[in-house]
N, C-alpha and C positions, 0 to 999 in steps of 0.2 A: 394567790392571790389576786382576786376581780377588783379590780376601779368600779369606779359607778361609772354609769351611762356619762352625765356631767357633772364632773367633779366643777366646777368652776360656780356652779350652783348652787352647791350645798356649801353649810358650813363645816368647813376644817375641822377635824378630829386637835385635841387640847393635846400636845403631847407635853410627855413629861419635865420639868421644869430643869432636869439637868441637861436637857437636851438642846437648850439653848433656844435661840428663836431664830424662825425658819427662813424669813424671811435673810439674815446674816448667814443662811447654809447655803440659801440658791447664789447671795453675792460669790461665794467662796467656788461655788460649784462652778460659777459664771469665769470666774478673774484666772481660776486654775487651769482649766480645758481651754481657754482660748492663751493661753502662757505657753499648756501645752503641745497643742494646736501649731502653734507658733517655729518651736523643735520641730516639730515631722515634718511641713511644711519646709524649713530648711535640709533637713536629713534625707529627702528624698532624691535632690537634686546632689547631695553629696554624696549619696553611694550608687545611684544607680544610674543609669546613661535617660535620656531624655523620654524613649520610648522604649517597651521590653524589659527582660529580665536580667541585662547585663548588668553585672554587679562590682563595686572596686573594693576588692579583698572580700575576707569573709561574712555577707552581712547576711545571709540568709542559711537556717535549722530549719530542719524539721520537729514539728512536736505529733500528735496523734497518729501521724500516716504522712507515706513522701511527701502529699498534696494539701498538708495543712502544712502551710508554714511561721516560720519566726521571723524577723528579723534582730536587725541588733538597735535598730529603733525602734520599734517594740519595747526591749531589755532596758533602753535608754530613758526612755519615754515616762515608763513605768516610775522611774527609780524619783525621775523627775516630779512626777505629779505626787508620790509618798513625802518627798521631800518637802513638795510647799504645802500640804493638809498637815503633818505633822508638825509645821512649824505655825499654821494659824490655828488646830485644834489636836492637841501633844494625847490627849486622852481618849482619842477615839479608835475605833478598830477599825484599817481597811481590808479590801477583801481587792484582790486587782486578778487580772487574765493571767497576768504572766508569775509576779511572784506568789500568786496564793494567799491565804492567808485563812481564817478558820470559817467553813461554812457553815457551823452552829449561829442561830442568827442572837447576837447581845444585848441584853436589855436598854443601851444606853446607843447613839448614833456609831455606825457601822457606812462607810464611803466604801461605795461599789464602781471600783475603774476599767474599763477595758482601755490603754496608751492610741492602738489604731484598732477599730472594729471596720474589718473591711482589707485587711492584711494581706491579701491575695491581689487587691485592688493595686494596694498602694505598690505590691512588688512588679505587677506587670507595666505602670502607669496608668490605670485608669482611674479617671477624676470622681471616686467616687467610696473615703473614707473618711472614718471618721472619731473624736476622742468623748467617749462619755465621761462622766461623774457624775454621780450620784450620792444622795444624803438618806438612809433608811433609820427606822427609828422603830425596831422592834419586828423588825423586818417589813417595813411599808416603806416606801422611797417618800420621801416629803419636799424633797428638792432633787431638782437636776438639769444637766446641761449637756448637751451633744453639741460639736463643733464639729460642722462639713467643713474638712480644712482645704478642701481645692478649691471652693467659694468661699472661701471664707465666712459661710452663714453659722452663725452661732441660733440655735433654739431653748431656752430656757422654763420653767416653770418650777412655781411651789403649791402644795398641796394647798385647795382652795381658793389660789391667786393667779390663774389663768396661765395660758400658754404663750410664749412671746418667741421673735425672732427679731433677727438685724440682719444687718451686712454689711460691707462695704461702700455701697451705692447706695443704703439705707440705714441710718447709722440708727436713727429714730425706732424706737422698739414699736411694732406692729402684733397686736393682739391674732392669737391662729385659733380659726374654726375649722374642725374638720367640713366635709361637701355635705350641703343639702342636700343628700340625691335618694331617691325614692323608689329606685327599680334596679334589683339588684344586678338585670342582665345589661348596666351601663356602669356597673362600678367596675374599676380598674384596681387589681388585687396584686399587691405585688405577694413574693414568696422569699424559701432558701433552701438549701440542699445542704446534708451532713455532709464530712467527711468520709462516714461507714457505707459502704459497698449496700449493704443489707439496706440500712434507715434512707436511702436512696432509690433504692428501687418500689419503695413504700409511698414514700416522696412523689417518687415521678409518677404513680397511679390515680395519689390524690389530683394532680395536678390533669392529668387527663380527663379525670372523672367531674374537675372542677372549670375546666375555660370553654364547655356550651357552652354553661349558664352564664357569663360573667363577661363584659366587657372584651376584657383580655388579661392575660397572667403579665408581670413586669419580676423579672429577678437582678435587683441591682447589685448585689452581696456585700451589705452590707446593715445588717437588722437594725438598728440606732436609727440611721438614717432612715428605713425605711418605716417606722414608728414614727418619726418627724414628720416622712411624706404624709403619713394619713392624718395627722393633723393640721397640716399645712394645706391640705386639699391636694397633692401632687399626684396620689392613690387614696382608693375608699378604702382600702382595706390590707389584709396586716395578715397572715398565717406563715406560723413555721416551729418546726419541732424540735427540740434538744438545744434550745436554747439555754446558755448560762446566765447568770442575776447579770454579768456584767455586759451583756448584750441589750434588756430589754427595760432594765433597773431606771434609768434617766430616760429613754424612747418612751416605757408604758407610760411614765405618768406626764410626759407632756403629749403624748396624744388623748389621755383620758381627759386633760384641762382643755384640750381643744376638742371636746365634748363626744368621742370614743367611746364605744362599746370596744373597755379593755380585758382579757385574762390572761393573768402572765403564770408562770407553774410557782409553789412554793419559793418560800424566799433561800431557802437551805436545799433546794434543787443541785442536781449537776445537770450537766449536757448528758450523761450516758443516761439520766431516766429517760427523754425523749418529749418531754412534758409540750402539750401544746403551747402558743404564744398568739394569740388572737389580738386583733384593735381590727374596728371596724365603724364606720361613719353611724352612727345613732339610725338615721334615716332607713338602712338597710340590713339593720343588724339582725333580728328577728328570722330574719327568711336567709339569711347568710352563713347562722346557725344552725340551721332546717336544713338546709345542703351540705355542712360539713359533715351536722347527727349521719346522714343520709351517705353516708362517704365514710362513716369510721371515723371520720378527720380530727375528733377531737381526743379521742384516745389518744394516751401516749404513745409512742412509736420509741421503745426501747431498746439501747446496742443488744 
């Protein structure tokens, strides 16, 4: 699925009548993400020392590898998100990082949620982790919200209605537009790395080829925030392989509605497929994609 370069300026597609009003879906995504973020913020103080990884009790386990952690806050928060969504939209499907769900794309609304994107940052006390909640219709994101938990900043978008943000010091919504940049050598690029050693090696080679051609590289550690940073102009581009739908479903829409060129994996893809997720300011998009093609970086990096 590819988002348009400037979806805010285009006519939104007509949703199926049973899917409900997209405006309502945006409001639900925001409310649920913000309530979940409040819980994540509180649980960080309860489960961990202020800095570092010292835990209270058995707060951490491993998933795909020893370096891929899940905390009790992840599983608890996803349960809360599922309950909140079920209370508001009992007939909708839900796909979440921790409790799963069908990867098959339904014909109606599917909520795609990540209770804590950036769990390693959460574990270490690095203030860059987020709650992500998106609504998809027929596999296409039509509403989404991402909350930067530590900063208390909420990003959101609806298909065809633009991308917005607000924070504790700026409660009024601010319209987001990605940077108006036209020189790739001045572009700040965000990326991320997989947990599997083989894919990390390939990603490392990609970054080695990319870094001489751009301003610099940033590795924040939370893809949903990376995509929102493209939308807000905090970075100019993002590229990462092997993201799951809950990593990009909300952030990809937010970036697209801010005017970025966005390419996301198929809605039924898995992280192991290794598809690339790309978001880039439109003024350097053609050049950036050409460079990626030269590096073979638009091709999938399967496990």
